C-alpha positions in Angstrom: -5.3 -6.6 46.7 -3.6 -9.7 45.3 -2.8 -9.9 41.6 -4.5 -12.8 39.8 -2.2 -15.4 38.2 -2.0 -15.2 34.4 -3.6 -18.7 33.8 -6.5 -17.7 36.0 -7.0 -14.4 34.2 -7.3 -16.0 30.7 -10.5 -17.6 29.6 -10.1 -21.4 29.3 -10.9 -21.4 25.6 -8.1 -18.9 24.9 -5.7 -20.8 27.1 -6.5 -24.0 25.2 -6.1 -22.3 21.8 -2.6 -21.0 22.9 -1.5 -24.5 24.1 -2.8 -26.2 20.9 -1.1 -23.6 18.7 2.3 -24.1 20.4 2.1 -27.9 20.3 3.3 -28.3 16.7 6.3 -26.0 17.3 7.2 -27.9 20.4 6.9 -31.3 18.6 9.2 -30.1 15.8 11.8 -28.9 18.3 12.3 -32.3 19.7 13.0 -33.8 16.2 15.6 -31.2 15.3 19.2 -32.2 14.6 20.3 -30.4 17.7 18.4 -33.0 19.7 20.5 -35.8 18.2 23.3 -37.1 20.4 26.7 -35.5 19.7 29.6 -37.5 18.3 27.6 -39.4 15.7 28.4 -38.5 12.1 26.2 -39.2 9.2 28.8 -38.7 6.4 30.7 -35.6 5.2 29.1 -32.3 5.7 28.9 -30.3 2.4 29.3 -26.6 2.9 28.2 -24.1 0.2 31.0 -22.6 -1.7 31.9 -19.1 -0.8 32.7 -16.6 -3.4 35.5 -14.3 -2.5 34.7 -10.7 -3.2 36.9 -8.8 -5.5 39.3 -6.3 -4.0 37.4 -3.0 -3.6 33.9 -4.4 -3.7 33.2 -3.6 0.0 34.5 0.0 -0.5 32.5 0.5 -3.6 29.4 -0.8 -1.9 29.9 1.5 1.1 30.5 4.5 -1.1 27.4 3.8 -3.1 25.4 3.6 0.1 26.8 6.9 1.2 26.0 8.5 -2.1 22.5 7.2 -2.0 22.0 8.5 1.5 20.9 5.1 2.9 22.4 5.8 6.3 21.9 9.6 6.4 20.3 11.1 9.4 16.7 12.4 9.0 17.6 15.2 11.3 19.0 18.5 9.9 22.6 19.0 11.0 23.8 22.6 11.0 26.6 24.7 12.3 26.3 28.4 13.3 27.5 31.0 10.8 30.7 31.7 12.8 31.6 28.0 13.0 30.9 27.5 9.3 33.2 30.5 8.4 36.0 29.1 10.6 35.8 25.6 9.1 35.9 27.0 5.6 38.8 29.3 6.5 40.8 26.4 7.9 40.0 24.4 4.8 41.3 27.1 2.4 44.4 27.8 4.6 45.3 24.1 4.4 46.2 24.6 0.7 48.8 27.2 1.6 51.3 24.6 2.8 53.0 22.1 0.6 52.2 18.4 1.0 55.3 16.8 2.7 57.1 13.9 1.1 56.8 11.8 4.3 54.9 11.9 7.6 57.2 11.8 10.6 55.4 11.6 13.9 57.7 12.8 16.6 55.1 14.2 19.0 52.5 12.7 21.2 54.3 9.4 21.6 54.0 7.1 24.6 
């Protein structure tokens, strides 16, 4: 069985309404500045002034989003009891060593 073409499957009144509804949008498209020939200038282009964010603004904004939970997963995330105990043990043991004055990376180099 052959599939009917889309224009044959739509009632003529609906097809006409769709075409008439798209006509203004198509007419505005041809009058857009992108349709003007390139190379012609109509004077200087004024660009809106950009305000430079203060140092730390982005960090403060991201930390606030994290605090507020804007990007938090809706799914519960959990670790098994054994894994939780091991993570906590490593965390506590990390305080048993002094913080070095400098970080010297001698290993894992290319």
